[in-house]
N, C-alpha and C positions, 0 to 999 in steps of 0.2 A: 231759698234766702233764710239767714239769722232769725231767730225764733225776736230776739231783743226789736228786730228793726221791723219785721212783720207785722208784732202787733203795736207800735208805734205808728204802720204806715196807717192801719184800721181806727188806732185814733184820732188821726189827722182826716183821715176821711171821714169822721163822723164830727170832725168839728169842720168839713169844709161841706160839707150835709148841713149846719146852720146858719148857715154864711146863706144869706139872701140877695138878689139882683132887686136893686131897690126900686126899679122899674117894674120887674116880672116876678107876681110872687112864685119864685121857685128857687131851688136852691141852686147856687155859683155850678154845684158839683151835676145834679141832675141837669141843668142846663149844658154842657159839658165846656163848662170855660176851663176847667181841670186839663189840663196835655198831662201833665207829669207829674212825680211827686219824688224826688229823687234824698234819700238819705243815706249818710257816709258814717260810715263805721264811726265817728267820730259825733256822731246825732247831730248833724249839721243838718239841715231840711232846706233842701230848694225844688218851690214850686213854681215849675212853669207854666204859664196861664194868658188865654185873650180876656179878648171883651166883644162885646156882640159885635159891636165897632168902631173904628177907634176915635170916631167923634162924640163916644160913647162919656155922659156926663158924670161918670164917677169913677172915667180915668186913672187920678191922682188918689181916689181917697177905696177906694174899693183892693189896691192891691196893697196897701199901707193897713187895710182889715185885717186880710187874708194875713199877711203874716204878722200882726201885731196877737189873734189870735191864736195864729199857729205855735208863737214864740212861748205861750200859754200852757202847751201841756206838757206837762210834767219828764222829761226828760230829753225836751227837745233841746239840745245847747245855742242854736244858733236858725234862723230863719231868712228867706230869702225868698222874694218872688221875683219873675222874669215876663214881661207881659212879649207875648210875637203874636204878629198879627200871619205868621207861616202855621200851616195851611187857616186861610180865614174861616171864622165861624160861620157856620151855618144851620140850619133847624134839624139838619138831619142827623147834629152831632148829640140831640138832646136824647135822655132815655125815655123808655116808655112812660115810664110815671109821667114826667114831664108833660110830653105830648098830648097824651090824656089830659092830664090838668088842662091845661092852657088852648084844649079842643083844637086839636091836630090830629088826633084820629076818632 
């Protein structure tokens, strides 16, 4: 992987780790809501993510927040967020840290 893209990827993951699900006191990254971060050679970013459920109350605002926060990162030309429910999110997708914080361990 290109060093520039690798560095940008690290910055994006750090930013995603700062965005919290409003109903669960854990970052969307640690919750396992981020399925993929794709960065083109032109530094266009596409994030594929899910929500804890299709009827999530922040279904409109959370993807927009993710997009806006990623666009603020120096080096990002554009940002796009795609929501998917395949595979559906489940508790096993959470990091060990998230499971511990929420009392699942």
